[in-house]
C-alpha atoms as a printed R data frame, in Angstrom:
    type eleno elety resid chain resno       x        y       z
1   ATOM     1    CA   MET     A     1  -0.964 -192.219 -22.419
2   ATOM     2    CA   TYR     A     2  -3.828 -192.157 -19.925
3   ATOM     3    CA   ASP     A     3  -6.249 -189.288 -20.586
4   ATOM     4    CA   LEU     A     4  -7.270 -187.233 -17.537
5   ATOM     5    CA   ASP     A     5  -8.802 -184.294 -19.409
6   ATOM     6    CA   ASN     A     6 -12.340 -185.642 -19.063
7   ATOM     7    CA   LYS     A     7 -12.003 -186.449 -15.351
8   ATOM     8    CA   LYS     A     8 -13.843 -183.633 -13.602
9   ATOM     9    CA   ARG     A     9 -15.738 -185.161 -10.673
10  ATOM    10    CA   ILE     A    10 -13.173 -186.799  -8.415
11  ATOM    11    CA   ILE     A    11 -13.497 -188.868  -5.249
12  ATOM    12    CA   ILE     A    12 -10.367 -188.622  -3.104
13  ATOM    13    CA   LYS     A    13 -10.101 -191.198  -0.342
14  ATOM    14    CA   VAL     A    14  -7.474 -190.637   2.335
15  ATOM    15    CA   GLY     A    15  -6.581 -193.311   4.859
16  ATOM    16    CA   THR     A    16  -5.708 -193.193   8.526
17  ATOM    17    CA   SER     A    17  -2.024 -193.873   7.858
18  ATOM    18    CA   THR     A    18  -1.883 -190.793   5.627
19  ATOM    19    CA   LEU     A    19  -3.605 -188.467   8.097
20  ATOM    20    CA   THR     A    20  -1.911 -189.500  11.322
21  ATOM    21    CA   HIS     A    21   1.446 -190.244  12.863
22  ATOM    22    CA   ARG     A    22   2.069 -193.713  14.282
23  ATOM    23    CA   THR     A    23   1.000 -192.275  17.629
24  ATOM    24    CA   GLY     A    24  -2.500 -191.832  16.200
25  ATOM    25    CA   ARG     A    25  -2.282 -188.054  16.448
26  ATOM    26    CA   LEU     A    26  -2.847 -185.877  13.413
27  ATOM    27    CA   ASN     A    27   0.052 -185.338  11.051
28  ATOM    28    CA   LEU     A    28  -0.635 -181.619  10.851
29  ATOM    29    CA   ARG     A    29   1.894 -180.791   8.150
30  ATOM    30    CA   ARG     A    30   0.588 -183.501   5.829
31  ATOM    31    CA   MET     A    31  -3.045 -182.678   6.529
32  ATOM    32    CA   GLU     A    32  -2.476 -178.971   5.875
33  ATOM    33    CA   ASN     A    33  -0.730 -179.788   2.590
34  ATOM    34    CA   LEU     A    34  -3.491 -182.200   1.585
35  ATOM    35    CA   VAL     A    35  -6.156 -179.573   2.169
36  ATOM    36    CA   LYS     A    36  -4.171 -176.980   0.209
37  ATOM    37    CA   VAL     A    37  -3.807 -179.291  -2.802
38  ATOM    38    CA   ILE     A    38  -7.473 -180.315  -2.733
39  ATOM    39    CA   ALA     A    39  -8.549 -176.680  -2.448
40  ATOM    40    CA   ASP     A    40  -6.354 -175.825  -5.428
41  ATOM    41    CA   LEU     A    41  -7.836 -178.660  -7.475
42  ATOM    42    CA   GLN     A    42 -11.321 -177.442  -6.562
43  ATOM    43    CA   ASN     A    43 -10.365 -173.925  -7.654
44  ATOM    44    CA   SER     A    44  -9.101 -175.308 -10.972
45  ATOM    45    CA   GLY     A    45 -12.566 -176.604 -11.826
46  ATOM    46    CA   LYS     A    46 -12.494 -180.099 -10.385
47  ATOM    47    CA   GLN     A    47 -15.436 -181.243  -8.302
48  ATOM    48    CA   ILE     A    48 -13.940 -182.910  -5.245
49  ATOM    49    CA   ILE     A    49 -15.609 -185.301  -2.817
50  ATOM    50    CA   LEU     A    50 -13.363 -186.315   0.074
51  ATOM    51    CA   VAL     A    51 -13.794 -189.686   1.783
52  ATOM    52    CA   SER     A    52 -11.738 -189.517   4.942
53  ATOM    53    CA   SER     A    53 -10.743 -192.167   7.444
54  ATOM    54    CA   GLY     A    54  -9.068 -191.239  10.694
55  ATOM    55    CA   ALA     A    55 -11.847 -190.857  13.253
56  ATOM    56    CA   ILE     A    56 -11.119 -194.053  15.165
57  ATOM    57    CA   GLY     A    57  -7.364 -193.444  15.083
58  ATOM    58    CA   LEU     A    58  -7.756 -189.911  16.388
59  ATOM    59    CA   GLY     A    59 -10.178 -191.058  19.048
60  ATOM    60    CA   MET     A    60  -7.719 -193.727  20.158
61  ATOM    61    CA   SER     A    61  -5.088 -191.065  20.698
62  ATOM    62    CA   LYS     A    62  -7.396 -188.791  22.692
63  ATOM    63    CA   MET     A    63  -8.551 -191.718  24.833
64  ATOM    64    CA   GLY     A    64  -5.002 -192.932  25.480
65  ATOM    65    CA   ILE     A    65  -5.387 -196.189  23.513
66  ATOM    66    CA   THR     A    66  -2.258 -197.341  21.661
67  ATOM    67    CA   GLU     A    67  -3.569 -200.350  19.715
68  ATOM    68    CA   ARG     A    68  -6.680 -200.532  17.556
69  ATOM    69    CA   PRO     A    69  -9.427 -201.918  19.846
70  ATOM    70    CA   LYS     A    70 -11.027 -205.216  18.947
71  ATOM    71    CA   ASP     A    71 -14.344 -204.755  20.732
72  ATOM    72    CA   THR     A    72 -17.125 -202.838  19.025
73  ATOM    73    CA   ILE     A    73 -18.041 -200.584  21.945
74  ATOM    74    CA   THR     A    74 -14.524 -199.151  22.286
75  ATOM    75    CA   LYS     A    75 -14.284 -198.627  18.528
76  ATOM    76    CA   GLN     A    76 -17.573 -196.749  18.593
77  ATOM    77    CA   ALA     A    77 -16.400 -194.569  21.467
78  ATOM    78    CA   CYS     A    78 -13.140 -193.794  19.661
79  ATOM    79    CA   ALA     A    79 -15.060 -192.882  16.508
80  ATOM    80    CA   ALA     A    80 -17.376 -190.565  18.426
81  ATOM    81    CA   VAL     A    81 -14.441 -188.723  19.997
82  ATOM    82    CA   GLY     A    82 -12.248 -188.674  16.896
83  ATOM    83    CA   GLN     A    83 -14.881 -187.542  14.394
84  ATOM    84    CA   CYS     A    84 -15.245 -184.229  16.229
85  ATOM    85    CA   GLU     A    85 -11.563 -183.406  15.916
86  ATOM    86    CA   LEU     A    86 -11.368 -184.639  12.334
87  ATOM    87    CA   MET     A    87 -14.162 -182.389  11.088
88  ATOM    88    CA   TYR     A    88 -12.980 -179.460  13.204
89  ATOM    89    CA   MET     A    89  -9.599 -179.600  11.489
90  ATOM    90    CA   TYR     A    90 -11.058 -179.962   7.987
91  ATOM    91    CA   ASP     A    91 -13.452 -177.060   8.528
92  ATOM    92    CA   LYS     A    92 -10.676 -174.863   9.879
93  ATOM    93    CA   LEU     A    93  -8.115 -175.721   7.181
94  ATOM    94    CA   PHE     A    94 -10.467 -175.493   4.181
95  ATOM    95    CA   GLY     A    95 -11.799 -172.231   5.620
96  ATOM    96    CA   ASN     A    96  -8.333 -170.757   5.108
97  ATOM    97    CA   TYR     A    97  -8.995 -171.078   1.359
98  ATOM    98    CA   ASN     A    98 -12.606 -169.845   1.546
99  ATOM    99    CA   ILE     A    99 -13.975 -173.313   0.827
100 ATOM   100    CA   ASN     A   100 -16.906 -174.669   2.786
101 ATOM   101    CA   VAL     A   101 -17.211 -178.326   3.716
102 ATOM   102    CA   ALA     A   102 -20.068 -180.596   4.747
103 ATOM   103    CA   GLN     A   103 -20.035 -183.759   6.820
104 ATOM   104    CA   ILE     A   104 -21.806 -186.895   5.596
105 ATOM   105    CA   LEU     A   105 -21.762 -190.028   7.773
106 ATOM   106    CA   LEU     A   106 -22.979 -193.212   6.130
107 ATOM   107    CA   THR     A   107 -23.591 -196.832   7.035
108 ATOM   108    CA   LYS     A   108 -23.841 -199.931   4.870
109 ATOM   109    CA   TYR     A   109 -27.523 -200.158   5.813
110 ATOM   110    CA   THR     A   110 -28.163 -196.674   4.423
111 ATOM   111    CA   LEU     A   111 -26.337 -197.523   1.203
112 ATOM   112    CA   ASP     A   112 -28.543 -200.582   0.715
113 ATOM   113    CA   SER     A   113 -31.843 -198.906   1.612
114 ATOM   114    CA   PRO     A   114 -34.256 -196.718  -0.405
115 ATOM   115    CA   ARG     A   115 -32.677 -193.764   1.407
116 ATOM   116    CA   LYS     A   116 -29.710 -194.015  -0.947
117 ATOM   117    CA   ASN     A   117 -31.532 -191.614  -3.268
118 ATOM   118    CA   ASN     A   118 -31.245 -189.005  -0.512
119 ATOM   119    CA   ILE     A   119 -27.483 -189.555  -0.511
120 ATOM   120    CA   SER     A   120 -27.280 -188.886  -4.241
121 ATOM   121    CA   ASN     A   121 -29.471 -185.782  -4.009
122 ATOM   122    CA   THR     A   122 -27.552 -184.310  -1.081
123 ATOM   123    CA   LEU     A   123 -24.166 -184.945  -2.690
124 ATOM   124    CA   GLU     A   124 -25.319 -183.366  -5.940
125 ATOM   125    CA   ARG     A   125 -26.643 -180.238  -4.244
126 ATOM   126    CA   LEU     A   126 -23.420 -179.806  -2.236
127 ATOM   127    CA   ILE     A   127 -21.240 -180.294  -5.305
128 ATOM   128    CA   GLN     A   128 -23.250 -177.816  -7.351
129 ATOM   129    CA   SER     A   129 -22.898 -175.340  -4.465
130 ATOM   130    CA   ASN     A   130 -19.096 -175.666  -4.639
131 ATOM   131    CA   ILE     A   131 -19.040 -177.263  -1.186
132 ATOM   132    CA   ILE     A   132 -16.705 -180.201  -0.580
133 ATOM   133    CA   PRO     A   133 -18.560 -183.152   0.973
134 ATOM   134    CA   ILE     A   134 -16.431 -184.990   3.530
135 ATOM   135    CA   VAL     A   135 -17.700 -188.545   3.866
136 ATOM   136    CA   ASN     A   136 -16.904 -191.118   6.519
137 ATOM   137    CA   GLU     A   137 -18.558 -194.271   7.733
138 ATOM   138    CA   ASN     A   138 -20.711 -193.670  10.779
139 ATOM   139    CA   ASP     A   139 -18.575 -195.956  12.933
140 ATOM   140    CA   THR     A   140 -20.341 -194.878  16.108
141 ATOM   141    CA   ILE     A   141 -23.483 -196.806  15.111
142 ATOM   142    CA   ALA     A   142 -22.258 -199.111  12.327
143 ATOM   143    CA   ILE     A   143 -22.168 -202.197  14.553
144 ATOM   144    CA   ASP     A   144 -22.221 -204.852  11.828
145 ATOM   145    CA   GLU     A   145 -19.479 -203.196   9.812
146 ATOM   146    CA   LEU     A   146 -17.192 -202.786  12.804
147 ATOM   147    CA   GLU     A   147 -17.660 -206.354  13.996
148 ATOM   148    CA   LEU     A   148 -17.300 -207.949  10.579
149 ATOM   149    CA   GLU     A   149 -14.500 -205.653   9.414
150 ATOM   150    CA   VAL     A   150 -16.168 -204.950   6.090
151 ATOM   151    CA   GLY     A   151 -16.899 -201.353   6.915
152 ATOM   152    CA   GLU     A   152 -13.763 -199.765   5.485
153 ATOM   153    CA   ASN     A   153 -13.587 -196.562   3.529
154 ATOM   154    CA   ASP     A   154 -12.029 -197.889   0.303
155 ATOM   155    CA   THR     A   155 -15.284 -199.685  -0.497
156 ATOM   156    CA   LEU     A   156 -17.321 -196.788   0.875
157 ATOM   157    CA   ALA     A   157 -15.488 -194.395  -1.462
158 ATOM   158    CA   ALA     A   158 -16.333 -196.577  -4.457
159 ATOM   159    CA   TYR     A   159 -20.028 -196.582  -3.514
160 ATOM   160    CA   VAL     A   160 -19.988 -192.812  -3.003
161 ATOM   161    CA   GLY     A   161 -18.480 -192.458  -6.470
162 ATOM   162    CA   TYR     A   162 -21.314 -194.551  -7.858
163 ATOM   163    CA   PHE     A   163 -23.964 -192.458  -6.107
164 ATOM   164    CA   CYS     A   164 -22.590 -189.131  -7.343
165 ATOM   165    CA   LYS     A   165 -21.596 -190.381 -10.825
166 ATOM   166    CA   ALA     A   166 -17.928 -189.555 -10.312
167 ATOM   167    CA   ASP     A   167 -15.412 -189.823 -13.133
168 ATOM   168    CA   MET     A   168 -12.598 -191.164 -10.969
169 ATOM   169    CA   LEU     A   169 -11.728 -192.474  -7.530
170 ATOM   170    CA   ILE     A   170  -8.244 -191.750  -6.178
171 ATOM   171    CA   ILE     A   171  -7.157 -193.692  -3.107
172 ATOM   172    CA   LEU     A   172  -4.259 -192.118  -1.224
173 ATOM   173    CA   SER     A   173  -2.500 -194.866   0.693
174 ATOM   174    CA   ASP     A   174   0.864 -195.601   2.306
175 ATOM   175    CA   ILE     A   175   2.102 -197.571  -0.719
176 ATOM   176    CA   ASP     A   176   2.968 -196.522  -4.274
177 ATOM   177    CA   GLY     A   177   0.347 -198.739  -5.909
178 ATOM   178    CA   LEU     A   178  -0.157 -202.400  -6.829
179 ATOM   179    CA   PHE     A   179   3.029 -204.449  -7.168
180 ATOM   180    CA   ASP     A   180   3.670 -207.821  -8.815
181 ATOM   181    CA   SER     A   181   4.850 -209.096  -5.407
182 ATOM   182    CA   ASP     A   182   5.073 -207.802  -1.850
183 ATOM   183    CA   PRO     A   183   7.467 -204.804  -1.899
184 ATOM   184    CA   HIS     A   184   7.962 -205.122   1.873
185 ATOM   185    CA   THR     A   185   9.647 -208.495   1.447
186 ATOM   186    CA   ASN     A   186  10.843 -208.388  -2.152
187 ATOM   187    CA   PRO     A   187  13.124 -205.441  -3.064
188 ATOM   188    CA   ASP     A   188  12.754 -206.364  -6.754
189 ATOM   189    CA   ALA     A   189   8.965 -206.034  -6.732
190 ATOM   190    CA   LYS     A   190   7.730 -204.040  -9.727
191 ATOM   191    CA   LEU     A   191   4.910 -201.522  -9.742
192 ATOM   192    CA   ILE     A   192   2.033 -202.365 -12.068
193 ATOM   193    CA   PRO     A   193   1.161 -199.034 -13.759
194 ATOM   194    CA   ILE     A   194  -2.215 -199.996 -15.225
195 ATOM   195    CA   VAL     A   195  -4.774 -202.754 -14.647
196 ATOM   196    CA   HIS     A   196  -7.642 -203.402 -17.061
197 ATOM   197    CA   SER     A   197  -9.526 -206.118 -15.183
198 ATOM   198    CA   ILE     A   198  -9.655 -207.507 -11.646
199 ATOM   199    CA   ASP     A   199  -9.164 -211.220 -12.286
200 ATOM   200    CA   GLY     A   200  -7.972 -214.028 -10.054
201 ATOM   201    CA   ASP     A   201  -4.302 -213.351 -10.755
202 ATOM   202    CA   ILE     A   202  -4.661 -209.709  -9.726
203 ATOM   203    CA   MET     A   203  -6.549 -210.623  -6.562
204 ATOM   204    CA   LYS     A   204  -3.720 -212.972  -5.556
205 ATOM   205    CA   LEU     A   205  -1.376 -209.982  -5.414
206 ATOM   206    CA   ALA     A   206  -3.302 -208.476  -2.503
207 ATOM   207    CA   GLY     A   207  -1.809 -208.829   0.954
208 ATOM   208    CA   GLY     A   208  -3.464 -208.699   4.382
209 ATOM   209    CA   ALA     A   209  -4.791 -205.844   6.480
210 ATOM   210    CA   GLY     A   210  -3.372 -202.353   6.568
211 ATOM   211    CA   SER     A   211  -1.726 -200.419   9.374
212 ATOM   212    CA   ALA     A   212  -2.256 -200.897  13.096
213 ATOM   213    CA   LEU     A   213  -4.490 -197.815  13.147
214 ATOM   214    CA   GLY     A   214  -6.398 -198.489   9.938
215 ATOM   215    CA   SER     A   215  -8.553 -201.310   8.593
216 ATOM   216    CA   GLY     A   216  -7.611 -201.405   4.923
217 ATOM   217    CA   GLY     A   217  -4.970 -203.107   2.820
218 ATOM   218    CA   MET     A   218  -4.593 -203.875  -0.882
219 ATOM   219    CA   ILE     A   219  -7.480 -206.365  -0.834
220 ATOM   220    CA   THR     A   220  -9.945 -203.600   0.047
221 ATOM   221    CA   LYS     A   221  -8.527 -201.428  -2.731
222 ATOM   222    CA   LEU     A   222  -8.994 -204.184  -5.298
223 ATOM   223    CA   ASN     A   223 -12.561 -204.677  -4.098
224 ATOM   224    CA   ALA     A   224 -13.095 -200.927  -4.501
225 ATOM   225    CA   ALA     A   225 -11.603 -201.132  -7.996
226 ATOM   226    CA   LYS     A   226 -14.105 -203.851  -8.966
227 ATOM   227    CA   ILE     A   227 -17.010 -201.715  -7.783
228 ATOM   228    CA   SER     A   228 -15.589 -198.656  -9.543
229 ATOM   229    CA   LEU     A   229 -15.024 -200.347 -12.886
230 ATOM   230    CA   ASP     A   230 -18.474 -201.945 -12.811
231 ATOM   231    CA   ALA     A   231 -19.890 -198.444 -12.262
232 ATOM   232    CA   GLY     A   232 -17.941 -197.017 -15.208
233 ATOM   233    CA   MET     A   233 -15.539 -195.125 -12.956
234 ATOM   234    CA   ASP     A   234 -11.748 -195.385 -13.159
235 ATOM   235    CA   MET     A   235  -9.641 -195.685 -10.025
236 ATOM   236    CA   ALA     A   236  -6.054 -194.952  -9.038
237 ATOM   237    CA   VAL     A   237  -3.950 -195.887  -6.016
238 ATOM   238    CA   LEU     A   238  -1.280 -193.314  -5.134
239 ATOM   239    CA   ASN     A   239   1.101 -192.863  -2.236
240 ATOM   240    CA   GLY     A   240  -0.338 -190.102  -0.065
241 ATOM   241    CA   ARG     A   241   2.847 -189.507   1.930
242 ATOM   242    CA   ASN     A   242   3.270 -186.301  -0.082
243 ATOM   243    CA   PRO     A   243  -0.133 -184.899  -1.156
244 ATOM   244    CA   ASP     A   244   1.601 -183.048  -4.010
245 ATOM   245    CA   VAL     A   245   1.411 -186.422  -5.762
246 ATOM   246    CA   LEU     A   246  -2.083 -185.306  -6.821
247 ATOM   247    CA   TYR     A   247  -0.514 -182.515  -8.876
248 ATOM   248    CA   ASP     A   248   1.859 -184.999 -10.495
249 ATOM   249    CA   PHE     A   249  -1.015 -187.333 -11.297
250 ATOM   250    CA   PHE     A   250  -3.155 -184.691 -12.972
251 ATOM   251    CA   ASP     A   251  -0.085 -183.399 -14.810
252 ATOM   252    CA   GLY     A   252   0.081 -186.800 -16.489
253 ATOM   253    CA   LYS     A   253   3.126 -188.225 -14.759
254 ATOM   254    CA   GLU     A   254   3.245 -192.033 -14.647
255 ATOM   255    CA   ILE     A   255   2.815 -192.730 -10.955
256 ATOM   256    CA   GLY     A   256   0.755 -195.147  -8.947
257 ATOM   257    CA   THR     A   257  -1.557 -197.785 -10.378
258 ATOM   258    CA   ILE     A   258  -4.545 -196.925 -12.569
259 ATOM   259    CA   PHE     A   259  -7.505 -199.270 -12.864
260 ATOM   260    CA   THR     A   260  -9.442 -198.718 -16.087
261 ATOM   261    CA   LYS     A   261 -11.304 -200.776 -18.686
């Protein structure tokens, strides 16, 4: 049985498809429940760092855009508009449980520069102050990432976990975990409960991109798993449709896919 007793510092990554309806607007009921569960986990002694997508999707909705834009400038504008609403909602909802939050916007350039030590120091001070850092990619200025489609938050979450020496990364997605074949086309596809190494056979199980509003997919999660395992951090992929799944996971129920050496 997988041991979660020693997993105290937890990165929780939530994707656009979990936070929003298909219209791009916030799924308020799910977001409120997610915040409640995370606040409860924080109160129980866990140290939570939240990596949250959703800014571009929310900005699309407010700007009247129905399909994810392909040009960088429109994506940046959507991110600028959507990030305001995203953080406003998090601040308001966590405030209901007397928990303070902090916004951290990162770019791949920052992660690769000497400034990365500042990231580690800031995260550590926030965590020790019982403040939940909410991390997102700075899509408004991250030109290279937006154009090349490598700037997604699954990988970002893995790097954040490395910088703050997290014990585990949990990715909340719109699927139950990693399957031995595509569950959308094969009703007999079986969930793989645990993966010990990311080899060629595992990588072949990854499909294409994620939802119309997001930029992920299983391939980005496997890439995040490789980074996590190399950093000595376990990772899990869970279905975030019902945030109570986090309770089930920490109660030891066999759900999702766990990546561990």
